[in-house]
Jmol script that loads the backbone (N, CA, C; Angstrom):
load data "model"
ATOM      1  N   MET A   1       0.837  -1.179   0.000  1.00  0.00           N
ATOM      2  CA  MET A   1       0.000   0.000   0.000  1.00  0.00           C
ATOM      3  C   MET A   1       0.883   1.244   0.000  1.00  0.00           C
ATOM      4  N   ILE A   2       0.539   2.198  -0.821  1.00  0.00           N
ATOM      5  CA  ILE A   2       1.306   3.438  -0.897  1.00  0.00           C
ATOM      6  C   ILE A   2       0.914   4.309   0.294  1.00  0.00           C
ATOM      7  N   HIS A   3       1.919   4.885   0.899  1.00  0.00           N
ATOM      8  CA  HIS A   3       1.717   5.688   2.099  1.00  0.00           C
ATOM      9  C   HIS A   3       0.972   6.985   1.772  1.00  0.00           C
ATOM     10  N   LYS A   4       0.119   7.404   2.679  1.00  0.00           N
ATOM     11  CA  LYS A   4      -0.701   8.603   2.504  1.00  0.00           C
ATOM     12  C   LYS A   4       0.159   9.848   2.272  1.00  0.00           C
ATOM     13  N   ASN A   5       1.340   9.905   2.884  1.00  0.00           N
ATOM     14  CA  ASN A   5       2.229  11.058   2.701  1.00  0.00           C
ATOM     15  C   ASN A   5       2.662  11.224   1.246  1.00  0.00           C
ATOM     16  N   PHE A   6       2.769  10.133   0.522  1.00  0.00           N
ATOM     17  CA  PHE A   6       3.119  10.200  -0.900  1.00  0.00           C
ATOM     18  C   PHE A   6       2.033  10.963  -1.667  1.00  0.00           C
ATOM     19  N   PHE A   7       0.793  10.643  -1.400  1.00  0.00           N
ATOM     20  CA  PHE A   7      -0.316  11.327  -2.067  1.00  0.00           C
ATOM     21  C   PHE A   7      -0.421  12.786  -1.622  1.00  0.00           C
ATOM     22  N   LEU A   8      -0.113  13.057  -0.367  1.00  0.00           N
ATOM     23  CA  LEU A   8      -0.110  14.443   0.106  1.00  0.00           C
ATOM     24  C   LEU A   8       0.989  15.248  -0.593  1.00  0.00           C
ATOM     25  N   PHE A   9       2.134  14.606  -0.831  1.00  0.00           N
ATOM     26  CA  PHE A   9       3.212  15.261  -1.573  1.00  0.00           C
ATOM     27  C   PHE A   9       2.744  15.611  -2.979  1.00  0.00           C
ATOM     28  N   ILE A  10       2.100  14.668  -3.662  1.00  0.00           N
ATOM     29  CA  ILE A  10       1.576  14.924  -5.004  1.00  0.00           C
ATOM     30  C   ILE A  10       0.531  16.032  -4.952  1.00  0.00           C
ATOM     31  N   TYR A  11      -0.325  16.000  -3.940  1.00  0.00           N
ATOM     32  CA  TYR A  11      -1.356  17.026  -3.774  1.00  0.00           C
ATOM     33  C   TYR A  11      -0.720  18.412  -3.655  1.00  0.00           C
ATOM     34  N   ASP A  12       0.343  18.512  -2.876  1.00  0.00           N
ATOM     35  CA  ASP A  12       1.006  19.804  -2.651  1.00  0.00           C
ATOM     36  C   ASP A  12       1.834  20.262  -3.848  1.00  0.00           C
ATOM     37  N   LYS A  13       2.465  19.344  -4.535  1.00  0.00           N
ATOM     38  CA  LYS A  13       3.399  19.681  -5.625  1.00  0.00           C
ATOM     39  C   LYS A  13       2.816  19.397  -7.011  1.00  0.00           C
ATOM     40  N   TRP A  14       1.500  19.326  -7.120  1.00  0.00           N
ATOM     41  CA  TRP A  14       0.857  18.909  -8.371  1.00  0.00           C
ATOM     42  C   TRP A  14       1.259  19.762  -9.562  1.00  0.00           C
ATOM     43  N   LEU A  15       1.391  21.066  -9.398  1.00  0.00           N
ATOM     44  CA  LEU A  15       1.711  21.932 -10.536  1.00  0.00           C
ATOM     45  C   LEU A  15       3.136  21.684 -11.031  1.00  0.00           C
ATOM     46  N   ASN A  16       4.092  21.586 -10.113  1.00  0.00           N
ATOM     47  CA  ASN A  16       5.480  21.301 -10.499  1.00  0.00           C
ATOM     48  C   ASN A  16       5.590  19.943 -11.196  1.00  0.00           C
ATOM     49  N   ILE A  17       4.941  18.951 -10.625  1.00  0.00           N
ATOM     50  CA  ILE A  17       4.969  17.611 -11.208  1.00  0.00           C
ATOM     51  C   ILE A  17       4.369  17.630 -12.615  1.00  0.00           C
ATOM     52  N   THR A  18       3.256  18.328 -12.772  1.00  0.00           N
ATOM     53  CA  THR A  18       2.569  18.392 -14.061  1.00  0.00           C
ATOM     54  C   THR A  18       3.427  19.085 -15.114  1.00  0.00           C
ATOM     55  N   ILE A  19       4.052  20.185 -14.755  1.00  0.00           N
ATOM     56  CA  ILE A  19       4.908  20.904 -15.707  1.00  0.00           C
ATOM     57  C   ILE A  19       6.093  20.038 -16.128  1.00  0.00           C
ATOM     58  N   ILE A  20       6.715  19.359 -15.178  1.00  0.00           N
ATOM     59  CA  ILE A  20       7.839  18.469 -15.494  1.00  0.00           C
ATOM     60  C   ILE A  20       7.382  17.351 -16.429  1.00  0.00           C
ATOM     61  N   LEU A  21       6.229  16.763 -16.138  1.00  0.00           N
ATOM     62  CA  LEU A  21       5.724  15.686 -16.994  1.00  0.00           C
ATOM     63  C   LEU A  21       5.377  16.191 -18.395  1.00  0.00           C
ATOM     64  N   LEU A  22       4.790  17.384 -18.503  1.00  0.00           N
ATOM     65  CA  LEU A  22       4.501  17.961 -19.822  1.00  0.00           C
ATOM     66  C   LEU A  22       5.782  18.149 -20.634  1.00  0.00           C
ATOM     67  N   LEU A  23       6.818  18.665 -19.992  1.00  0.00           N
ATOM     68  CA  LEU A  23       8.094  18.860 -20.680  1.00  0.00           C
ATOM     69  C   LEU A  23       8.723  17.531 -21.081  1.00  0.00           C
ATOM     70  N   LEU A  24       8.695  16.568 -20.190  1.00  0.00           N
ATOM     71  CA  LEU A  24       9.269  15.254 -20.470  1.00  0.00           C
ATOM     72  C   LEU A  24       8.525  14.559 -21.607  1.00  0.00           C
ATOM     73  N   ILE A  25       7.204  14.597 -21.581  1.00  0.00           N
ATOM     74  CA  ILE A  25       6.412  13.989 -22.647  1.00  0.00           C
ATOM     75  C   ILE A  25       6.696  14.686 -23.977  1.00  0.00           C
ATOM     76  N   SER A  26       6.797  16.008 -23.955  1.00  0.00           N
ATOM     77  CA  SER A  26       7.100  16.763 -25.171  1.00  0.00           C
ATOM     78  C   SER A  26       8.447  16.340 -25.749  1.00  0.00           C
ATOM     79  N   LEU A  27       9.458  16.294 -24.896  1.00  0.00           N
ATOM     80  CA  LEU A  27      10.798  15.917 -25.359  1.00  0.00           C
ATOM     81  C   LEU A  27      10.834  14.496 -25.910  1.00  0.00           C
ATOM     82  N   LEU A  28      10.249  13.570 -25.180  1.00  0.00           N
ATOM     83  CA  LEU A  28      10.273  12.173 -25.613  1.00  0.00           C
ATOM     84  C   LEU A  28       9.435  11.949 -26.871  1.00  0.00           C
ATOM     85  N   SER A  29       8.360  12.706 -27.013  1.00  0.00           N
ATOM     86  CA  SER A  29       7.482  12.532 -28.166  1.00  0.00           C
ATOM     87  C   SER A  29       8.025  13.182 -29.428  1.00  0.00           C
ATOM     88  N   LEU A  30       8.826  14.220 -29.276  1.00  0.00           N
ATOM     89  CA  LEU A  30       9.314  14.952 -30.445  1.00  0.00           C
ATOM     90  C   LEU A  30      10.788  14.695 -30.753  1.00  0.00           C
ATOM     91  N   TYR A  31      11.455  13.912 -29.922  1.00  0.00           N
ATOM     92  CA  TYR A  31      12.853  13.587 -30.186  1.00  0.00           C
ATOM     93  C   TYR A  31      12.929  12.697 -31.421  1.00  0.00           C
ATOM     94  N   PRO A  32      13.703  13.113 -32.431  1.00  0.00           N
ATOM     95  CA  PRO A  32      13.783  12.296 -33.656  1.00  0.00           C
ATOM     96  C   PRO A  32      14.417  10.936 -33.374  1.00  0.00           C
ATOM     97  N   ILE A  33      13.834   9.903 -33.940  1.00  0.00           N
ATOM     98  CA  ILE A  33      14.396   8.563 -33.786  1.00  0.00           C
ATOM     99  C   ILE A  33      14.700   7.987 -35.161  1.00  0.00           C
ATOM    100  N   ASP A  34      15.767   7.224 -35.234  1.00  0.00           N
ATOM    101  CA  ASP A  34      16.168   6.593 -36.487  1.00  0.00           C
ATOM    102  C   ASP A  34      15.834   5.117 -36.519  1.00  0.00           C
ATOM    103  N   SER A  35      15.706   4.515 -35.349  1.00  0.00           N
ATOM    104  CA  SER A  35      15.414   3.088 -35.282  1.00  0.00           C
ATOM    105  C   SER A  35      14.386   2.845 -34.185  1.00  0.00           C
ATOM    106  N   PRO A  36      13.755   1.675 -34.207  1.00  0.00           N
ATOM    107  CA  PRO A  36      12.763   1.368 -33.170  1.00  0.00           C
ATOM    108  C   PRO A  36      13.368   1.419 -31.769  1.00  0.00           C
ATOM    109  N   SER A  37      12.542   1.757 -30.813  1.00  0.00           N
ATOM    110  CA  SER A  37      12.971   1.880 -29.429  1.00  0.00           C
ATOM    111  C   SER A  37      13.309   0.524 -28.824  1.00  0.00           C
ATOM    112  N   ASN A  38      14.282   0.534 -27.925  1.00  0.00           N
ATOM    113  CA  ASN A  38      14.645  -0.683 -27.184  1.00  0.00           C
ATOM    114  C   ASN A  38      13.903  -0.772 -25.861  1.00  0.00           C
ATOM    115  N   VAL A  39      13.000   0.190 -25.602  1.00  0.00           N
ATOM    116  CA  VAL A  39      12.244   0.197 -24.355  1.00  0.00           C
ATOM    117  C   VAL A  39      11.229  -0.934 -24.409  1.00  0.00           C
ATOM    118  N   PRO A  40      11.211  -1.786 -23.379  1.00  0.00           N
ATOM    119  CA  PRO A  40      10.256  -2.901 -23.399  1.00  0.00           C
ATOM    120  C   PRO A  40       8.811  -2.413 -23.331  1.00  0.00           C
ATOM    121  N   GLY A  41       7.933  -3.171 -23.934  1.00  0.00           N
ATOM    122  CA  GLY A  41       6.510  -2.858 -23.893  1.00  0.00           C
ATOM    123  C   GLY A  41       6.009  -2.305 -25.209  1.00  0.00           C
ATOM    124  N   ASN A  42       4.714  -2.229 -25.301  1.00  0.00           N
ATOM    125  CA  ASN A  42       4.029  -1.744 -26.494  1.00  0.00           C
ATOM    126  C   ASN A  42       3.997  -0.223 -26.506  1.00  0.00           C
ATOM    127  N   ASP A  43       4.164   0.369 -27.679  1.00  0.00           N
ATOM    128  CA  ASP A  43       4.150   1.827 -27.833  1.00  0.00           C
ATOM    129  C   ASP A  43       2.857   2.439 -27.296  1.00  0.00           C
ATOM    130  N   LYS A  44       1.736   1.825 -27.571  1.00  0.00           N
ATOM    131  CA  LYS A  44       0.445   2.365 -27.107  1.00  0.00           C
ATOM    132  C   LYS A  44       0.369   2.326 -25.582  1.00  0.00           C
ATOM    133  N   PHE A  45       0.932   1.300 -24.992  1.00  0.00           N
ATOM    134  CA  PHE A  45       0.970   1.196 -23.529  1.00  0.00           C
ATOM    135  C   PHE A  45       1.795   2.338 -22.944  1.00  0.00           C
ATOM    136  N   HIS A  46       2.907   2.695 -23.594  1.00  0.00           N
ATOM    137  CA  HIS A  46       3.738   3.809 -23.134  1.00  0.00           C
ATOM    138  C   HIS A  46       2.948   5.121 -23.162  1.00  0.00           C
ATOM    139  N   HIS A  47       2.177   5.318 -24.236  1.00  0.00           N
ATOM    140  CA  HIS A  47       1.337   6.514 -24.325  1.00  0.00           C
ATOM    141  C   HIS A  47       0.298   6.522 -23.203  1.00  0.00           C
ATOM    142  N   LEU A  48      -0.335   5.395 -22.978  1.00  0.00           N
ATOM    143  CA  LEU A  48      -1.356   5.271 -21.938  1.00  0.00           C
ATOM    144  C   LEU A  48      -0.778   5.620 -20.562  1.00  0.00           C
ATOM    145  N   ILE A  49       0.378   5.081 -20.250  1.00  0.00           N
ATOM    146  CA  ILE A  49       1.021   5.330 -18.949  1.00  0.00           C
ATOM    147  C   ILE A  49       1.432   6.794 -18.821  1.00  0.00           C
ATOM    148  N   ALA A  50       2.046   7.345 -19.869  1.00  0.00           N
ATOM    149  CA  ALA A  50       2.534   8.730 -19.811  1.00  0.00           C
ATOM    150  C   ALA A  50       1.392   9.709 -19.540  1.00  0.00           C
ATOM    151  N   TYR A  51       0.293   9.553 -20.259  1.00  0.00           N
ATOM    152  CA  TYR A  51      -0.813  10.500 -20.101  1.00  0.00           C
ATOM    153  C   TYR A  51      -1.635  10.221 -18.846  1.00  0.00           C
ATOM    154  N   SER A  52      -1.610   8.986 -18.360  1.00  0.00           N
ATOM    155  CA  SER A  52      -2.233   8.703 -17.057  1.00  0.00           C
ATOM    156  C   SER A  52      -1.454   9.410 -15.951  1.00  0.00           C
ATOM    157  N   LEU A  53      -0.133   9.314 -16.026  1.00  0.00           N
ATOM    158  CA  LEU A  53       0.705   9.996 -15.038  1.00  0.00           C
ATOM    159  C   LEU A  53       0.540  11.506 -15.122  1.00  0.00           C
ATOM    160  N   LEU A  54       0.350  12.026 -16.334  1.00  0.00           N
ATOM    161  CA  LEU A  54       0.188  13.460 -16.522  1.00  0.00           C
ATOM    162  C   LEU A  54      -1.081  13.981 -15.839  1.00  0.00           C
ATOM    163  N   SER A  55      -2.183  13.286 -15.989  1.00  0.00           N
ATOM    164  CA  SER A  55      -3.444  13.788 -15.430  1.00  0.00           C
ATOM    165  C   SER A  55      -3.666  13.387 -13.970  1.00  0.00           C
ATOM    166  N   PHE A  56      -2.889  12.452 -13.466  1.00  0.00           N
ATOM    167  CA  PHE A  56      -3.062  11.968 -12.094  1.00  0.00           C
ATOM    168  C   PHE A  56      -2.877  13.068 -11.030  1.00  0.00           C
ATOM    169  N   PRO A  57      -1.761  13.832 -11.046  1.00  0.00           N
ATOM    170  CA  PRO A  57      -1.594  14.859  -9.998  1.00  0.00           C
ATOM    171  C   PRO A  57      -2.675  15.937 -10.036  1.00  0.00           C
ATOM    172  N   VAL A  58      -3.090  16.318 -11.241  1.00  0.00           N
ATOM    173  CA  VAL A  58      -4.142  17.327 -11.379  1.00  0.00           C
ATOM    174  C   VAL A  58      -5.441  16.802 -10.774  1.00  0.00           C
ATOM    175  N   SER A  59      -5.694  15.523 -10.979  1.00  0.00           N
ATOM    176  CA  SER A  59      -6.931  14.923 -10.473  1.00  0.00           C
ATOM    177  C   SER A  59      -6.920  14.765  -8.961  1.00  0.00           C
ATOM    178  N   ILE A  60      -5.746  14.578  -8.387  1.00  0.00           N
ATOM    179  CA  ILE A  60      -5.657  14.530  -6.924  1.00  0.00           C
ATOM    180  C   ILE A  60      -5.912  15.926  -6.349  1.00  0.00           C
ATOM    181  N   GLN A  61      -5.318  16.940  -6.946  1.00  0.00           N
ATOM    182  CA  GLN A  61      -5.482  18.318  -6.466  1.00  0.00           C
ATOM    183  C   GLN A  61      -6.864  18.869  -6.804  1.00  0.00           C
ATOM    184  N   LYS A  62      -7.351  18.562  -7.994  1.00  0.00           N
ATOM    185  CA  LYS A  62      -8.633  19.035  -8.515  1.00  0.00           C
ATOM    186  C   LYS A  62      -8.762  20.554  -8.382  1.00  0.00           C
ATOM    187  N   PRO A  63      -7.896  21.288  -9.121  1.00  0.00           N
ATOM    188  CA  PRO A  63      -7.957  22.751  -9.069  1.00  0.00           C
ATOM    189  C   PRO A  63      -9.228  23.286  -9.724  1.00  0.00           C
ATOM    190  N   ARG A  64      -9.377  24.576  -9.673  1.00  0.00           N
ATOM    191  CA  ARG A  64     -10.609  25.238 -10.127  1.00  0.00           C
ATOM    192  C   ARG A  64     -10.996  24.862 -11.560  1.00  0.00           C
ATOM    193  N   PHE A  65     -10.058  24.870 -12.487  1.00  0.00           N
ATOM    194  CA  PHE A  65     -10.348  24.574 -13.895  1.00  0.00           C
ATOM    195  C   PHE A  65      -9.911  23.156 -14.254  1.00  0.00           C
ATOM    196  N   TYR A  66     -10.168  22.241 -13.378  1.00  0.00           N
ATOM    197  CA  TYR A  66      -9.737  20.849 -13.490  1.00  0.00           C
ATOM    198  C   TYR A  66     -10.124  20.207 -14.825  1.00  0.00           C
ATOM    199  N   ILE A  67     -11.376  20.292 -15.205  1.00  0.00           N
ATOM    200  CA  ILE A  67     -11.841  19.660 -16.445  1.00  0.00           C
ATOM    201  C   ILE A  67     -11.173  20.308 -17.653  1.00  0.00           C
ATOM    202  N   LEU A  68     -11.040  21.621 -17.646  1.00  0.00           N
ATOM    203  CA  LEU A  68     -10.375  22.311 -18.753  1.00  0.00           C
ATOM    204  C   LEU A  68      -8.908  21.900 -18.879  1.00  0.00           C
ATOM    205  N   ILE A  69      -8.259  21.702 -17.757  1.00  0.00           N
ATOM    206  CA  ILE A  69      -6.860  21.257 -17.776  1.00  0.00           C
ATOM    207  C   ILE A  69      -6.768  19.877 -18.412  1.00  0.00           C
ATOM    208  N   CYS A  70      -7.665  18.986 -18.051  1.00  0.00           N
ATOM    209  CA  CYS A  70      -7.644  17.635 -18.620  1.00  0.00           C
ATOM    210  C   CYS A  70      -7.995  17.658 -20.111  1.00  0.00           C
ATOM    211  N   ILE A  71      -8.899  18.533 -20.513  1.00  0.00           N
ATOM    212  CA  ILE A  71      -9.195  18.704 -21.941  1.00  0.00           C
ATOM    213  C   ILE A  71      -7.945  19.233 -22.652  1.00  0.00           C
ATOM    214  N   PHE A  72      -7.225  20.141 -22.016  1.00  0.00           N
ATOM    215  CA  PHE A  72      -5.969  20.630 -22.577  1.00  0.00           C
ATOM    216  C   PHE A  72      -4.992  19.475 -22.791  1.00  0.00           C
ATOM    217  N   PHE A  73      -4.899  18.539 -21.834  1.00  0.00           N
ATOM    218  CA  PHE A  73      -3.991  17.401 -21.979  1.00  0.00           C
ATOM    219  C   PHE A  73      -4.359  16.574 -23.215  1.00  0.00           C
ATOM    220  N   ILE A  74      -5.644  16.392 -23.459  1.00  0.00           N
ATOM    221  CA  ILE A  74      -6.089  15.636 -24.634  1.00  0.00           C
ATOM    222  C   ILE A  74      -5.717  16.396 -25.909  1.00  0.00           C
ATOM    223  N   ILE A  75      -5.963  17.696 -25.924  1.00  0.00           N
ATOM    224  CA  ILE A  75      -5.597  18.517 -27.088  1.00  0.00           C
ATOM    225  C   ILE A  75      -4.078  18.513 -27.272  1.00  0.00           C
ATOM    226  N   PHE A  76      -3.342  18.616 -26.182  1.00  0.00           N
ATOM    227  CA  PHE A  76      -1.880  18.570 -26.206  1.00  0.00           C
ATOM    228  C   PHE A  76      -1.400  17.281 -26.870  1.00  0.00           C
ATOM    229  N   GLY A  77      -2.014  16.151 -26.494  1.00  0.00           N
ATOM    230  CA  GLY A  77      -1.654  14.862 -27.103  1.00  0.00           C
ATOM    231  C   GLY A  77      -1.906  14.862 -28.600  1.00  0.00           C
ATOM    232  N   GLY A  78      -3.002  15.488 -29.026  1.00  0.00           N
ATOM    233  CA  GLY A  78      -3.304  15.587 -30.450  1.00  0.00           C
ATOM    234  C   GLY A  78      -2.309  16.470 -31.187  1.00  0.00           C
ATOM    235  N   ILE A  79      -1.950  17.596 -30.590  1.00  0.00           N
ATOM    236  CA  ILE A  79      -0.981  18.500 -31.216  1.00  0.00           C
ATOM    237  C   ILE A  79       0.382  17.826 -31.337  1.00  0.00           C
ATOM    238  N   ILE A  80       0.783  17.114 -30.304  1.00  0.00           N
ATOM    239  CA  ILE A  80       2.051  16.378 -30.352  1.00  0.00           C
ATOM    240  C   ILE A  80       2.032  15.390 -31.523  1.00  0.00           C
ATOM    241  N   GLU A  81       0.927  14.663 -31.666  1.00  0.00           N
ATOM    242  CA  GLU A  81       0.832  13.701 -32.773  1.00  0.00           C
ATOM    243  C   GLU A  81       0.918  14.401 -34.128  1.00  0.00           C
ATOM    244  N   LEU A  82       0.286  15.553 -34.266  1.00  0.00           N
ATOM    245  CA  LEU A  82       0.330  16.299 -35.530  1.00  0.00           C
ATOM    246  C   LEU A  82       1.730  16.842 -35.828  1.00  0.00           C
ATOM    247  N   MET A  83       2.505  17.123 -34.785  1.00  0.00           N
ATOM    248  CA  MET A  83       3.855  17.663 -34.959  1.00  0.00           C
ATOM    249  C   MET A  83       4.895  16.587 -35.253  1.00  0.00           C
ATOM    250  N   GLN A  84       4.633  15.358 -34.859  1.00  0.00           N
ATOM    251  CA  GLN A  84       5.647  14.307 -34.952  1.00  0.00           C
ATOM    252  C   GLN A  84       6.221  14.087 -36.350  1.00  0.00           C
ATOM    253  N   PRO A  85       5.440  14.173 -37.421  1.00  0.00           N
ATOM    254  CA  PRO A  85       6.050  13.976 -38.747  1.00  0.00           C
ATOM    255  C   PRO A  85       7.162  14.985 -39.067  1.00  0.00           C
ATOM    256  N   TYR A  86       7.157  16.136 -38.438  1.00  0.00           N
ATOM    257  CA  TYR A  86       8.197  17.140 -38.653  1.00  0.00           C
ATOM    258  C   TYR A  86       9.470  16.842 -37.854  1.00  0.00           C
ATOM    259  N   PHE A  87       9.436  15.808 -37.025  1.00  0.00           N
ATOM    260  CA  PHE A  87      10.562  15.423 -36.184  1.00  0.00           C
ATOM    261  C   PHE A  87      10.990  13.974 -36.450  1.00  0.00           C
ATOM    262  N   ASN A  88      10.791  13.536 -37.693  1.00  0.00           N
ATOM    263  CA  ASN A  88      11.164  12.173 -38.089  1.00  0.00           C
ATOM    264  C   ASN A  88      10.432  11.118 -37.262  1.00  0.00           C
ATOM    265  N   ARG A  89       9.209  11.418 -36.896  1.00  0.00           N
ATOM    266  CA  ARG A  89       8.338  10.492 -36.171  1.00  0.00           C
ATOM    267  C   ARG A  89       7.094  10.293 -37.016  1.00  0.00           C
ATOM    268  N   SER A  90       6.221   9.414 -36.601  1.00  0.00           N
ATOM    269  CA  SER A  90       5.022   9.163 -37.406  1.00  0.00           C
ATOM    270  C   SER A  90       3.762   9.614 -36.687  1.00  0.00           C
ATOM    271  N   LEU A  91       2.824  10.095 -37.478  1.00  0.00           N
ATOM    272  CA  LEU A  91       1.506  10.482 -36.987  1.00  0.00           C
ATOM    273  C   LEU A  91       0.682   9.209 -36.836  1.00  0.00           C
ATOM    274  N   ASP A  92       0.075   9.023 -35.669  1.00  0.00           N
ATOM    275  CA  ASP A  92      -0.674   7.792 -35.429  1.00  0.00           C
ATOM    276  C   ASP A  92      -1.923   8.116 -34.606  1.00  0.00           C
ATOM    277  N   PHE A  93      -3.087   7.926 -35.218  1.00  0.00           N
ATOM    278  CA  PHE A  93      -4.353   8.187 -34.524  1.00  0.00           C
ATOM    279  C   PHE A  93      -4.476   7.325 -33.273  1.00  0.00           C
ATOM    280  N   PHE A  94      -3.972   6.099 -33.314  1.00  0.00           N
ATOM    281  CA  PHE A  94      -4.106   5.210 -32.161  1.00  0.00           C
ATOM    282  C   PHE A  94      -3.213   5.650 -31.001  1.00  0.00           C
ATOM    283  N   ASP A  95      -2.120   6.363 -31.294  1.00  0.00           N
ATOM    284  CA  ASP A  95      -1.346   6.983 -30.210  1.00  0.00           C
ATOM    285  C   ASP A  95      -2.192   8.051 -29.527  1.00  0.00           C
ATOM    286  N   PHE A  96      -2.869   8.870 -30.334  1.00  0.00           N
ATOM    287  CA  PHE A  96      -3.745   9.904 -29.779  1.00  0.00           C
ATOM    288  C   PHE A  96      -4.858   9.272 -28.950  1.00  0.00           C
ATOM    289  N   LEU A  97      -5.417   8.188 -29.436  1.00  0.00           N
ATOM    290  CA  LEU A  97      -6.465   7.482 -28.694  1.00  0.00           C
ATOM    291  C   LEU A  97      -5.919   6.950 -27.366  1.00  0.00           C
ATOM    292  N   ALA A  98      -4.713   6.386 -27.394  1.00  0.00           N
ATOM    293  CA  ALA A  98      -4.086   5.893 -26.154  1.00  0.00           C
ATOM    294  C   ALA A  98      -3.817   7.056 -25.191  1.00  0.00           C
ATOM    295  N   ASN A  99      -3.394   8.206 -25.732  1.00  0.00           N
ATOM    296  CA  ASN A  99      -3.178   9.394 -24.895  1.00  0.00           C
ATOM    297  C   ASN A  99      -4.478   9.792 -24.194  1.00  0.00           C
ATOM    298  N   THR A 100      -5.550   9.831 -24.964  1.00  0.00           N
ATOM    299  CA  THR A 100      -6.848  10.244 -24.428  1.00  0.00           C
ATOM    300  C   THR A 100      -7.345   9.274 -23.360  1.00  0.00           C
ATOM    301  N   ILE A 101      -7.244   7.995 -23.632  1.00  0.00           N
ATOM    302  CA  ILE A 101      -7.650   6.987 -22.644  1.00  0.00           C
ATOM    303  C   ILE A 101      -6.767   7.106 -21.397  1.00  0.00           C
ATOM    304  N   GLY A 102      -5.476   7.399 -21.593  1.00  0.00           N
ATOM    305  CA  GLY A 102      -4.566   7.590 -20.469  1.00  0.00           C
ATOM    306  C   GLY A 102      -4.989   8.757 -19.594  1.00  0.00           C
ATOM    307  N   VAL A 103      -5.385   9.869 -20.220  1.00  0.00           N
ATOM    308  CA  VAL A 103      -5.858  11.024 -19.452  1.00  0.00           C
ATOM    309  C   VAL A 103      -7.073  10.622 -18.621  1.00  0.00           C
ATOM    310  N   LEU A 104      -8.005   9.895 -19.227  1.00  0.00           N
ATOM    311  CA  LEU A 104      -9.215   9.482 -18.506  1.00  0.00           C
ATOM    312  C   LEU A 104      -8.893   8.535 -17.357  1.00  0.00           C
ATOM    313  N   ILE A 105      -7.959   7.619 -17.572  1.00  0.00           N
ATOM    314  CA  ILE A 105      -7.546   6.700 -16.494  1.00  0.00           C
ATOM    315  C   ILE A 105      -6.882   7.477 -15.363  1.00  0.00           C
ATOM    316  N   GLY A 106      -6.014   8.425 -15.710  1.00  0.00           N
ATOM    317  CA  GLY A 106      -5.355   9.245 -14.693  1.00  0.00           C
ATOM    318  C   GLY A 106      -6.342  10.069 -13.904  1.00  0.00           C
ATOM    319  N   MET A 107      -7.360  10.594 -14.604  1.00  0.00           N
ATOM    320  CA  MET A 107      -8.398  11.377 -13.921  1.00  0.00           C
ATOM    321  C   MET A 107      -9.154  10.504 -12.927  1.00  0.00           C
ATOM    322  N   LEU A 108      -9.595   9.349 -13.373  1.00  0.00           N
ATOM    323  CA  LEU A 108     -10.347   8.441 -12.507  1.00  0.00           C
ATOM    324  C   LEU A 108      -9.495   7.979 -11.327  1.00  0.00           C
ATOM    325  N   SER A 109      -8.250   7.608 -11.603  1.00  0.00           N
ATOM    326  CA  SER A 109      -7.359   7.149 -10.534  1.00  0.00           C
ATOM    327  C   SER A 109      -7.111   8.248  -9.509  1.00  0.00           C
ATOM    328  N   GLY A 110      -6.849   9.455  -9.993  1.00  0.00           N
ATOM    329  CA  GLY A 110      -6.618  10.582  -9.090  1.00  0.00           C
ATOM    330  C   GLY A 110      -7.813  10.898  -8.228  1.00  0.00           C
ATOM    331  N   LEU A 111      -8.997  10.854  -8.836  1.00  0.00           N
ATOM    332  CA  LEU A 111     -10.218  11.131  -8.064  1.00  0.00           C
ATOM    333  C   LEU A 111     -10.454  10.048  -7.006  1.00  0.00           C
ATOM    334  N   LEU A 112     -10.158   8.800  -7.351  1.00  0.00           N
ATOM    335  CA  LEU A 112     -10.307   7.714  -6.358  1.00  0.00           C
ATOM    336  C   LEU A 112      -9.325   7.877  -5.200  1.00  0.00           C
ATOM    337  N   VAL A 113      -8.087   8.230  -5.525  1.00  0.00           N
ATOM    338  CA  VAL A 113      -7.087   8.461  -4.473  1.00  0.00           C
ATOM    339  C   VAL A 113      -7.512   9.627  -3.597  1.00  0.00           C
ATOM    340  N   ARG A 114      -7.986  10.699  -4.236  1.00  0.00           N
ATOM    341  CA  ARG A 114      -8.452  11.882  -3.498  1.00  0.00           C
ATOM    342  C   ARG A 114      -9.568  11.517  -2.530  1.00  0.00           C
ATOM    343  N   LYS A 115     -10.521  10.743  -3.018  1.00  0.00           N
ATOM    344  CA  LYS A 115     -11.681  10.356  -2.205  1.00  0.00           C
ATOM    345  C   LYS A 115     -11.276   9.468  -1.024  1.00  0.00           C
ATOM    346  N   ASN A 116     -10.333   8.573  -1.243  1.00  0.00           N
ATOM    347  CA  ASN A 116     -10.007   7.562  -0.225  1.00  0.00           C
ATOM    348  C   ASN A 116      -8.818   7.890   0.644  1.00  0.00           C
ATOM    349  N   ASN A 117      -8.000   8.879   0.263  1.00  0.00           N
ATOM    350  CA  ASN A 117      -6.764   9.126   1.015  1.00  0.00           C
ATOM    351  C   ASN A 117      -6.572  10.553   1.493  1.00  0.00           C
ATOM    352  N   LEU A 118      -7.385  11.479   1.020  1.00  0.00           N
ATOM    353  CA  LEU A 118      -7.143  12.880   1.420  1.00  0.00           C
ATOM    354  C   LEU A 118      -8.310  13.441   2.201  1.00  0.00           C
TER     355      LEU A 118
END
end "model"
wireframe off; spacefill off
backbone 0.3
color backbone group
């Protein structure tokens, strides 16, 4: 079981965590690649995890414009996908779909943690 203090830390530092994750996702998504990744797991699973982690801290904190922020994350995922062909990456609708599902999973998970631990 994850300790309650961990969730309180996320609750307090949600904005910093979110900004760092946005930057990290941007860098990893737009970094040009020449060969397939050696990272284990399915590409769609990586998208799902990344965007779940992105929306999780916001969902624990649930700031004033919470829903708009999560909609921004979905739009952000779409913009990243549209930009990828300019960075020697490929545009993939199913990556965008995985991003969107990830945001929804992160939102639900964060709200459950908020309800049960804070």
